[in-house]
N, C-alpha and C positions, 0 to 999 in steps of 0.2 A: 620646526614646523608645528603649526597650531590649527586645530579644527574646532570651530565654535558654532554651536547650534543657534540658528536664528528663527526657525519656523518648525512647529510641531503641532499640526492641526489635521486631525483625521489621518489620512494617508499621505498628506503633503509634508515634505521635509525640506528644510533649508539650512545651509551651513556656510560659514565663511572660512576659507582655507588661507592661512597666512604662511608664506615661505620667506624667511629673512634674506636680506641681501647677502649676508655671509654664507648662508646655505647655498644660494644660487651660485655664488662665486666659486665655492668649493666644487660644485657639480661641473661647472665650466672647466675648472682646472683639471678635474679628473678626466673629462672627455678629451681635453687637449693632450694630456699625458698618454691616453690610450691611442690617440691618433698619431702622436709624434714619430714612432718608429717607421711609419709608412709615408710620411710627408717628404716631398722633394720640392725644394725651392732653389732657383738659380743662385749660385754662390755658396751653397751649403750641400754637404753630403747628405744622402738619404738617412733620415733618422737623427740628424745632428742640428736641425733647425732650432735656434734658441726659442725658449718659451715666450719671451716678450714679442718676438716676431710672429709666432704662431697665434698669440692672443690678438695681435693687431690685425692679422689677416683673416683669421677664422673665428675670432671671439664672438662677433655678433651672431653668426649662424649657430655657434655652439650655445649661446645664451638662449636662443629660441628652443633648441632641443632640450636644454636643461630645464627651462620653464615647463615644457610639455611633460617631461619625465617627472618633475616634482608634482605637478597636478595629478597626473595619472597614478603616481605612487600613493599620494594622499587619498585619492578616491578609492583605490583598491584596498588600502589599509582600513579605511572607514567602513567599507562594505563587509570586510572580513570580521571586524570587531562588532559591528552593529547587527550583522545578519540580515540587513535590509537587502531586498532585491528590487531594483527600480523597474517600474512598469514599462517605461520608455527610456531612451537615452537621456541622462541627466542634462539639464541646461547649465552650462558653465560660462561665466562672464568675468572679465577683469573689471574690478571696481574702479580702477584708475583710468581705464580706457586708453586712449591715445596719449594721455599725459604721462604715462609711466616711462621712466628712464632708468638706465643702468645705475645701480647704486641704491635704488629704492627697494623696499620690501615688495614682494609679489603678493597681492591680495585678490582672491577670486571668490565669487559667490557661486554656490552649487545648489540647485533646486531640483527636486524630482518628486514623483509620487511612488511610494513603495507598494509592492504587491502585498495584499492583505494576508493575514494568517488564515489558512483554510481549515475550518473545523473538520474533525474526523467524520467521515461519512460512513454510516452503518449500511453496508451493502447486503447484509444477510437477508433482508426482507424483499429483495428485488425478485419479482416473478414476471416471466415473459412468455409470450405465445409466438411460436414460429409457424408461419403459414407454409404448408407443403403442397406443391402443385406438381402433378405428374404430366409429362408430355404425352397426352393420349393421341389416338389415331386421328381424331378430328383436327387437332392442332397441327399435326404433321401434314395432313392433307391440305389444310389451309395454307401452310407455308409453301408446300409444293405448288399450289395454284398461284401463289404470288410470284414464285420463281418462274413459272410458265409465262405469266404476264410480263415479267421483266425481260424474258427472252423472246418476247413476241416479235413477229414480223408484220409487214403490212402488204396487202394485196390490192391492186387497183380495182375500184368498184366499176360496175357497169356504167357505160357512157350515159351521162345525164343524171347520175345519182347525186343527191344532195348530201353535203357533208354533215355528219352527226358528231355529237360530243364523243370524244375518244378516237375519232378518225384522224388520220394524218393527211394534211393538205400540203402540197408542194407549191410554194408561192414565190413570185418576184414582188418586191415591195420597195417603195420610195417614200420616205417621210419628209414632211415639211412643216415649218412653223411660220405662220403669217405669210404663206406662199413661198418661203425660201427653204430649199432643201438643206439639211444639216448633216454634218459629218457623222458617219456611223449609222445613218438612218436608212441605208439601202441594202438590199440583198437579192441574190438570184438563186433559184432552185432550192429555197430553204424548206426543209421538212419540219413542219410544225404540227405537233399533236394537240388537237383542240381539247381544252380542259386541263392541260398540263401546268398552266400558270407560268409558262416560260417567258411570255411577253408581258407588256404593260397591262395592268388591270383593265378589262373591258375590250381588249384587242381581239382575243380569241373568240369571244362570244359573238362578235359581229361577222365571223366567217362561217358560223353554223348555218347550214342551209344553202351555202354557195355550191356551184357546180364547176367542173373543169371548164375553163374558158371564160368564166365570169370575171368582170372587173368590179372590184369592191373598194369603196372609199371607207376607210376605218377611221373614225373620229375618237380620239382619246385625250386624256389630260395626264401629263407626267406627274407622279407623286411629288409633294412638296419636299420630301427628303430624298429625291432622286440623286444618284451619285454624281451626275454631270450637272453642276450648278447652273449652267446657262440654259438648261432645259427644265429644271425643277419648277413644277407648278404651271408649265406652259401647255396650252392646247395645241395638239398636233393632228395632222391628217396624213394617213398612210394610203397611198395609191397601190392597191394590191391586185395582182393578176393570179388567179387560181389556175395552175397548170395541171394538177392531178389531185384526185380524191381517192384515198386508200383506206380500206377497212382493216382493223387490227385482227391478227390471227395468232392466238396463243400457241406457244410451243407445245408439242406433244410431251406428255409426262412419261418418259421412257429412259432407257439407258443413255440415249444421245443427249438428253437434257442433263442427265447426271454428269456426263463428261464435260459439258460446258461449265459446270460449277465445280470441277476438280475431283469428282468421284468416279470410280470405275463402273459402278452399276447403280441402278435405281435403288436397290436395297441399301447399298452403301451410303447413298445420298440421304435416304430416310434415316439411317443411323446417325449421320452427322447432324441432321436437322434436329433429331431428338436430343442429342447431347447439347446442341446450342440452346435449344429451348429450355432444357433443364438448368443450364448455367444462367440463362436470363431470369428464370423463375427464382432461382436461388439468390441471385443478386437483388432482385426486387423484394423478395421476402426479407432479406437482411436489412434493406433500407427501412422497411416497415417496422421491424423489430428494433432497429437502432433508434428510430424516433420514439418508440414506446419507452425504451431504456432512458433516453435523454429526458423525457417528460418526468420519469420517476426520479432521476438524479436532480433535476431542477427543483424538485419539491423537498429534497432531503436536507439541504443545508442552505443557510443564508449568511452572507457576509458583505462587508462594504466593498464596493467596486471602485477602482481608480477612474476618476472622471475622464482623464485623458484617453484611456483605452476605450471607454464607452463612446466618447465623442468621435474618435477615429473610426470605430466600427460602424457607428450610425452614418457617418459621412460616406463610408464605403458602400453600405447597403443602399443609401439614397442614390449614389452615383450609378451603381450596378442596375438598380431598378429603372432609373431614368433611361439608361441605354437600352434596356429590354423594351421599354415603351417607345423608344425612338431608334429602331434598328438601322435606319438609314444613315445615322450619324456615327461615323467611325473615329472622328477626332475628339479631342478633349477641350477644344476651345469653345465652350458653350456656357461660360459664366458659372457663377456659384449655384449649387443645388442645395437647397435647404433640407435638412433632415427633419422629418415630421415626428410627432410624438410616437406614432406607431413604429417608425424606424428606430427610435431611441429605446422603446420597450423591447424590440427584437434584439437590438444591440446589447442591452443589459443581459438578456438570456444567453446570448452567444458568448459574451465575455465571462459570465459566471460559470457556464458549462466548460468553457475552454480552460479556465483556471482550475476548476475542480478536476477535470480529466488529467491535466498536467500534474496536479498534486498526487492523484491516485497512481498515475504512471511513474512518477518519481519514487514514491514509496515502494511500488512493486518492481522497481528497477527495470522498467520497460525500455528497451533500446531499439533504435533503427539501425540495422546493420549496413555496412558499405554495399553489400550485394543488393539489399532491398532498395537503397537509394539509386544504385546504378540501373536497376530495372525501371525505376520511375523515370530516370533521365532518358533511357532508351525509348520508353513509351511516349514521352513528350517529344523527343527528337523526330519521331515518325511524322509529326505534324508539320515538319519543315523539310520536305523532300528536296534533296540536293544541297541542303545547308546543315546537315547533321553535324559535321565537324565544327562549324562555327558555333552551333548551339552547345556542343560539349565544352568548347573552350570558354564560352560565356558562363556556363554553369560552374566550371572549375574556378573561375576568377571572381565569382560573385557569391559570397557567403549568404547574402539575403535571398538570392534565387534558390540556393540549396535548401535553405530553411523553409521556403514556400513549398518545395517538393517533399521535404521531410515531415512537415507538420501533419498532413492528412494520413500519412503512413503511421505515424506515432499515434494519432487519435484512433485509427482503426485497430491498432494493436492493443490499446488500452480498453477499447470497447470489447474486443475478443477476451481480454483478461477478465473483465467484469462478467461477461456472459458465461464464461467457463465456471464461475462460482455461483451463478444465479440459478433459480428454479425455472427451467425452460420446458414447456410442454409443446408437442407438435400437434398441429391441427390441419388435416387434409381439407383443402378447398379447391374450387374450380378456378380456372384462369380468370374468369370475369370478376370473381370475388377479390382475387389478388390485384387485378387492375384497378378496381374501385378503391382498394386500400392504398395503392400507390398514388392515385389521383387525389385522395384526401390529404396526402402529405403537402401538396401545394396550396391547399386551402387553409392550412394552419399558420 
């Protein structure tokens, strides 16, 4: 077996791997010998099938296995000797293509981009500020008010009262496009809260001011990205009959409200709210501090980046942002999305930080435990109620999916490792200050 370098340019590497016909034949022979004791063919006892017959019957399949084993073995040996770590799966091609035949040497080309050498990062100078927010009485009261609104009921207004924003109207409706009623466009005794955004944009506003007994024609246009393709972008008319107009009535903030939300008493509910708010503040503060840490890390070291990783990351960023800008499109049949220079700049930062954090974590021997991965799987499985078992089985059989769950855990543990050795000062701020700091993350 011979490995010859054909490309050495920056991080790009290319090699020709040659496996002689004799080596391949020896591998096939070895595989046939290993299989012989278990083979049964009519006319021969188990394990007594002659080698010539075995080769005739199974030789071609064994040759394919031998070729794959030879290539895999040569690649593994090469990476062990060179110390190269490919950024992505190496591209391997047979140079002879379909013209290869048994008795020929096996010659394949292998190309890849190797991961760069990551310079040692001096973490001793990292200084961080941790924003600390207390769950004060005003924040707890605000949360209680929101819970009271969530648990609100509706009481019928006086006869002849006009519906206001926030009121609930009970309506019958029938929708039509070009005078023809369409499937799914009708309902009876539907309780609609005006201003809730439950219906098509422009629908609810046209019912403000209506009274019980009124007949209202609501004219709307379905969004271009509407889920039902036959209605997308179409103008429609809904014939609505207002049957009742009801005013909202917030729930009383008392022990009964507490019981609705799983607490024994109002004081117990306040305690739960305070704990939840503290946890939310801590999480938000960590996100702000993590961004500050990444900004400092990004300026610490510079090194060449594998173009393939940057291109893949830029494409993913462009794809994700496109879907955020087009929330009504859930499929991926939307043509090619070009990555902009801004996407590529962000991709370079992400790839550089990803490689740096991976190197810091490797040297610090940071590991993701099985228990931590299981917790991540459980959390993800909750998003698929009724299909938890199928999700678990999918994760178990899919190493790539496991890695996608493992990666953010590993990153957070590396961040914790760096923070533990950094100079961190606490700064008490108000909730509004923390909110502004979190909002600023999206602007960067």
